[in-house]
C-alpha positions as a Markdown table, in Angstrom:
| # | Residue | x | y | z |
|---|---|---|---|---|
| 1 | Met | 79.8 | 65.7 | -63.8 |
| 2 | Arg | 79.2 | 68.0 | -67.0 |
| 3 | His | 75.8 | 68.7 | -67.2 |
| 4 | Gly | 74.6 | 66.5 | -70.3 |
| 5 | Pro | 73.5 | 68.4 | -73.9 |
| 6 | Ala | 71.0 | 71.5 | -74.5 |
| 7 | Glu | 68.9 | 72.9 | -76.7 |
| 8 | Asp | 71.7 | 75.7 | -78.6 |
| 9 | Arg | 68.5 | 78.7 | -77.7 |
| 10 | Ala | 66.2 | 79.4 | -75.2 |
| 11 | Ala | 62.7 | 80.9 | -75.3 |
| 12 | Thr | 64.3 | 83.8 | -73.6 |
| 13 | Gly | 67.6 | 84.1 | -75.4 |
| 14 | Arg | 69.4 | 83.9 | -72.5 |
| 15 | Asp | 72.4 | 81.1 | -72.2 |
| 16 | Phe | 71.2 | 81.0 | -68.4 |
| 17 | Asp | 67.7 | 79.2 | -69.3 |
| 18 | Arg | 68.4 | 76.7 | -71.8 |
| 19 | Pro | 67.2 | 73.3 | -71.3 |
| 20 | Leu | 68.3 | 70.2 | -71.5 |
| 21 | Ser | 67.9 | 68.8 | -75.4 |
| 22 | Glu | 65.9 | 65.8 | -76.1 |
| 23 | Arg | 69.5 | 63.7 | -76.4 |
| 24 | Gly | 70.4 | 65.7 | -73.5 |
| 25 | Arg | 68.0 | 64.1 | -71.5 |
| 26 | Asp | 68.9 | 60.1 | -72.2 |
| 27 | Arg | 72.0 | 61.3 | -72.1 |
| 28 | Thr | 71.7 | 62.1 | -68.7 |
| 29 | Ala | 69.4 | 59.4 | -67.5 |
| 30 | Arg | 71.8 | 56.2 | -69.3 |
| 31 | Val | 75.5 | 57.8 | -67.2 |
| 32 | Ala | 72.7 | 58.0 | -64.1 |
| 33 | Gly | 71.5 | 54.8 | -65.0 |
| 34 | Glu | 75.6 | 53.4 | -64.8 |
| 35 | Leu | 75.9 | 55.4 | -62.3 |
| 36 | Gly | 73.3 | 54.1 | -60.2 |
| 37 | Ala | 74.6 | 50.3 | -61.4 |
| 38 | Arg | 77.8 | 50.9 | -60.5 |
| 39 | Gly | 76.1 | 51.3 | -56.8 |
| 40 | Glu | 77.7 | 55.3 | -56.4 |
| 41 | Asn | 74.9 | 57.1 | -55.5 |
| 42 | Pro | 75.5 | 60.3 | -54.1 |
| 43 | Lys | 73.9 | 61.5 | -50.7 |
| 44 | Arg | 74.4 | 65.1 | -52.0 |
| 45 | Val | 73.8 | 67.0 | -55.9 |
| 46 | Ile | 75.1 | 70.3 | -56.4 |
| 47 | Thr | 74.5 | 72.1 | -59.2 |
| 48 | Ser | 75.4 | 75.5 | -61.2 |
| 49 | Pro | 72.0 | 77.2 | -60.9 |
| 50 | Leu | 71.4 | 77.1 | -64.9 |
| 51 | Arg | 68.7 | 75.5 | -66.0 |
| 52 | Arg | 70.9 | 72.2 | -68.4 |
| 53 | Thr | 72.7 | 71.6 | -64.9 |
| 54 | Val | 69.8 | 72.2 | -63.0 |
| 55 | Glu | 67.5 | 69.6 | -64.9 |
| 56 | Thr | 71.1 | 66.9 | -65.6 |
| 57 | Ala | 70.8 | 67.2 | -61.2 |
| 58 | Glu | 66.7 | 66.2 | -61.5 |
| 59 | Leu | 67.0 | 63.9 | -63.5 |
| 60 | Val | 70.4 | 62.2 | -61.5 |
| 61 | Ile | 67.8 | 62.3 | -58.5 |
| 62 | Glu | 64.6 | 60.9 | -60.2 |
| 63 | Thr | 66.6 | 57.9 | -62.2 |
| 64 | Leu | 68.1 | 56.9 | -58.8 |
| 65 | Lys | 64.9 | 57.6 | -56.6 |
| 66 | Leu | 67.3 | 59.8 | -54.8 |
| 67 | Pro | 65.1 | 60.9 | -51.4 |
| 68 | Ile | 67.2 | 64.0 | -51.5 |
| 69 | Ala | 66.4 | 68.0 | -53.6 |
| 70 | Val | 69.1 | 69.9 | -56.0 |
| 71 | Glu | 71.3 | 72.2 | -54.0 |
| 72 | Leu | 72.1 | 75.8 | -56.4 |
| 73 | Arg | 75.0 | 77.2 | -56.2 |
| 74 | Asp | 77.0 | 80.2 | -58.0 |
| 75 | Glu | 80.5 | 78.4 | -57.2 |
| 76 | Leu | 79.8 | 75.9 | -60.2 |
| 77 | Ala | 78.4 | 78.8 | -63.0 |
| 78 | Pro | 80.0 | 79.1 | -65.5 |
| 79 | Gly | 83.8 | 81.5 | -63.7 |
| 80 | Gly | 82.5 | 80.6 | -60.4 |
| 81 | Asn | 85.0 | 79.6 | -57.7 |
| 82 | Ala | 84.6 | 75.8 | -57.6 |
| 83 | Val | 87.2 | 75.5 | -55.6 |
| 84 | Gly | 86.3 | 77.5 | -52.7 |
| 85 | Leu | 83.2 | 75.0 | -52.5 |
| 86 | Val | 85.1 | 71.9 | -52.8 |
| 87 | Glu | 87.1 | 73.4 | -49.6 |
| 88 | Glu | 83.9 | 74.5 | -47.9 |
| 89 | Leu | 82.9 | 70.6 | -48.3 |
| 90 | Leu | 85.9 | 69.2 | -46.9 |
| 91 | Arg | 85.7 | 71.1 | -44.4 |
| 92 | Glu | 82.5 | 70.3 | -44.0 |
| 93 | Gly | 83.6 | 66.7 | -43.8 |
| 94 | Ala | 81.0 | 66.3 | -47.2 |
| 95 | Lys | 80.9 | 62.3 | -48.0 |
| 96 | Arg | 79.6 | 61.3 | -51.7 |
| 97 | Val | 78.9 | 64.8 | -53.3 |
| 98 | Met | 77.8 | 65.4 | -56.9 |
| 99 | Leu | 79.3 | 68.2 | -58.6 |
| 100 | Ile | 77.2 | 69.3 | -61.8 |
| 101 | Gly | 79.1 | 72.2 | -64.3 |
| 102 | His | 80.6 | 73.5 | -66.8 |
| 103 | Glu | 83.6 | 73.1 | -70.0 |
| 104 | Pro | 85.7 | 74.4 | -69.2 |
| 105 | Asp | 85.4 | 75.2 | -65.2 |
| 106 | Val | 84.5 | 71.3 | -65.0 |
| 107 | Ser | 88.6 | 70.0 | -66.6 |
| 108 | Thr | 90.1 | 73.2 | -65.0 |
| 109 | Leu | 88.7 | 71.9 | -61.2 |
| 110 | Thr | 89.6 | 67.9 | -61.6 |
| 111 | Glu | 93.0 | 69.4 | -63.4 |
| 112 | Arg | 93.2 | 70.9 | -60.4 |
| 113 | Leu | 92.9 | 68.2 | -57.9 |
| 114 | Leu | 93.8 | 65.1 | -59.8 |
| 115 | Ala | 97.7 | 65.3 | -61.0 |
| 116 | Gly | 97.8 | 64.1 | -65.0 |
| 117 | Trp | 94.1 | 64.8 | -66.1 |
| 118 | Asp | 94.6 | 66.5 | -68.9 |
| 119 | Arg | 91.3 | 66.0 | -70.2 |
| 120 | Thr | 87.6 | 67.7 | -71.6 |
| 121 | Phe | 85.0 | 66.7 | -70.3 |
| 122 | Asp | 82.3 | 65.9 | -72.8 |
| 123 | Lys | 78.3 | 66.6 | -71.9 |
| 124 | Ala | 77.2 | 64.6 | -69.2 |
| 125 | Met | 80.5 | 62.8 | -68.5 |
| 126 | Val | 81.3 | 62.1 | -65.1 |
| 127 | Val | 85.0 | 61.6 | -63.2 |
| 128 | Ala | 84.9 | 60.3 | -59.3 |
| 129 | Leu | 87.5 | 61.5 | -57.5 |
| 130 | Lys | 88.3 | 60.6 | -53.6 |
| 131 | Leu | 89.6 | 63.5 | -51.7 |
| 132 | Asp | 90.0 | 64.2 | -48.0 |
| 133 | Glu | 90.5 | 67.5 | -46.0 |
| 134 | Glu | 94.1 | 66.2 | -44.5 |
| 135 | Ser | 95.5 | 65.3 | -48.2 |
| 136 | Tyr | 94.1 | 68.4 | -49.4 |
| 137 | Ser | 95.8 | 70.2 | -47.1 |
| 138 | Ala | 99.4 | 68.6 | -47.6 |
| 139 | Ala | 99.5 | 69.3 | -51.2 |
| 140 | His | 98.1 | 72.6 | -50.2 |
| 141 | Gly | 94.7 | 72.1 | -52.9 |
| 142 | Arg | 97.0 | 70.6 | -56.4 |
| 143 | His | 96.8 | 67.4 | -57.8 |
| 144 | Ser | 95.1 | 65.5 | -54.2 |
| 145 | Ala | 92.4 | 63.6 | -54.7 |
| 146 | Glu | 92.9 | 60.1 | -56.0 |
| 147 | Cys | 90.6 | 59.2 | -59.5 |
| 148 | Arg | 88.0 | 56.3 | -58.8 |
| 149 | Phe | 86.8 | 55.9 | -61.5 |
| 150 | Val | 85.4 | 57.8 | -65.3 |
| 151 | Ile | 81.9 | 57.4 | -66.6 |
| 152 | Glu | 81.9 | 58.6 | -70.6 |
| 153 | Pro | 78.9 | 58.7 | -71.8 |
| 154 | Lys | 79.6 | 58.1 | -75.5 |
| 155 | Gln | 80.6 | 54.6 | -74.8 |
| 156 | Leu | 77.4 | 53.6 | -72.9 |
| 157 | Asp | 76.4 | 55.0 | -76.4 |
| 158 | Asn | 77.4 | 50.7 | -78.0 |
């Protein structure tokens, strides 16, 4: 998932501290509601430590009433090693994990994992991938995922 729409600036002036906008909170809650309606609740939510992604994660957890806490990982910050995080999760046998990050990193990660992916993520967009360690290793980490579904926030606006 990409974080929801954020304010243009933070009171501190730091990009790291930009919060979700009211529109971003609404859009994120609608996307989370759609996940719940599909019965696609994550068991873990891991996010970049930047404020807008943490707030996105908190809204997903709150909307879905999940009994879990947000997990912060630097690998999902802009320019982080998201591939390394995915590999770690695969080794652990982690299931139903939601990763929340930033553009262009989420698109780049998806392009690496999913054959034919050539799109960018809209804010609050979700792409659900099925991935296992065996297929990932066999494909040397490239194009080894299956796309389960995509939630495009603009389609929920109708």
